[in-house]
C-alpha positions in Angstrom: 176.9 81.7 129.5 177.0 85.5 130.0 177.9 86.0 126.3 174.9 83.8 125.2 172.6 85.8 127.5 173.9 89.1 126.1 173.5 87.8 122.6 169.8 86.8 123.1 169.0 90.1 124.9 170.5 92.0 122.0 168.7 89.8 119.5 165.4 90.4 121.3 166.1 94.2 121.4 166.9 94.2 117.7 163.6 92.5 116.7 161.4 94.3 119.2 162.7 97.9 118.5 160.9 98.7 115.3 160.2 102.4 114.7 156.6 101.9 115.7 157.4 100.4 119.1 160.4 102.4 120.3 160.2 103.8 123.8 158.8 107.4 123.8 162.2 108.9 124.6 163.9 107.4 121.5 164.5 109.6 118.5 162.7 108.9 115.2 164.5 109.3 111.8 164.5 112.6 110.1 162.3 112.7 106.9 164.6 112.9 104.0 166.0 111.2 100.9 169.4 111.7 99.4 171.0 110.2 96.3 174.8 109.9 96.3 176.5 109.3 93.0 179.5 107.1 92.7 181.2 110.1 91.1 181.2 111.8 94.5 184.8 111.7 95.7 183.7 111.0 99.3 181.8 107.9 98.1 185.2 106.3 97.1 186.0 105.9 100.8 183.0 103.5 101.2 183.7 101.4 98.1 185.9 98.8 99.9 184.6 96.4 102.6 184.8 98.1 106.0 185.1 101.5 104.3 182.9 104.4 105.2 182.0 107.9 104.3 180.2 110.7 106.1 177.7 112.9 104.3 175.5 115.8 105.2 171.8 114.9 105.9 169.6 113.4 108.5 169.8 115.2 111.8 173.6 115.4 112.5 175.1 113.8 109.4 175.0 110.3 107.9 177.5 107.5 108.1 177.5 105.2 105.1 179.3 102.0 105.9 180.3 99.1 103.5 179.6 95.9 105.4 181.6 93.8 102.9 178.5 91.5 102.3 177.3 90.7 98.8 173.7 91.4 99.9 172.9 94.6 101.8 176.4 95.9 101.1 175.7 99.3 102.7 174.1 100.5 105.9 173.6 104.1 106.9 173.1 105.7 110.3 172.5 109.2 111.6 175.3 110.6 113.6 173.1 112.0 116.3 173.4 110.4 119.8 170.3 108.3 120.3 169.7 109.9 123.7 169.8 113.4 122.1 172.0 114.7 124.9 175.0 115.8 122.9 175.8 118.6 120.5 178.6 116.6 118.9 178.3 114.0 116.1 179.0 110.4 117.1 182.4 109.1 116.0 182.9 105.9 114.2 185.7 103.3 114.8 186.0 99.6 115.0 182.5 99.1 113.5 181.0 101.0 116.4 179.3 104.4 116.6 180.3 106.2 119.9 178.6 109.1 121.5 181.4 111.4 122.8 179.2 112.9 125.5 178.1 109.8 127.4 180.4 107.1 126.0 177.6 104.9 124.8 178.3 102.7 121.7 176.2 101.3 119.0 177.0 98.4 116.6 176.6 99.0 112.9 176.6 95.2 112.4 173.3 94.6 114.2 171.1 97.6 113.4 172.6 100.2 115.8 171.7 98.2 118.9 173.3 99.8 122.0 176.4 98.0 123.2 176.5 99.9 126.5 174.5 98.6 129.5 171.6 100.8 130.5 171.0 102.3 127.0 167.9 101.2 125.2 167.5 103.5 122.2 169.3 102.3 119.0 171.2 104.5 116.7 169.0 105.9 113.9 169.3 103.6 110.9 168.3 104.7 107.4 167.3 102.6 104.4 170.0 102.2 101.7 169.0 101.4 98.1 171.5 100.8 95.4 170.4 102.4 92.1 172.9 101.7 89.3 176.0 103.6 90.2 174.3 105.6 92.9 172.9 105.0 96.4 169.8 106.5 97.9 169.7 107.0 101.6 166.3 107.6 103.1 163.9 107.0 106.0 161.3 105.3 103.7 
């Protein structure tokens, strides 16, 4: 029962936390657009399912993650802690982004929703568009 409740709360948070209705203390995405060529050696790390690569850009750097799905293969997140209380980049392991300063975690599978009780701001997610052999990461 607890798992179902947590699932529905997470689902509600996911659909109710669009950029326009985030709480005031939540960060907004940085304005940028970056195209990454498949010829970039770092991109190779993200070619396989569950593979990922980290690129400069955004506020603290960008994680590009291969979900392994045929549709929406890639997701991208800023590596800044959503509470903006940390000078370090978040770390990525086991499909979770983790803020090293406060221990909060965010799932890349469900839009960066916080997985730690008491945290309401999601990780900053960027739009990923596949363009031939390249990928564009942007906030628009």
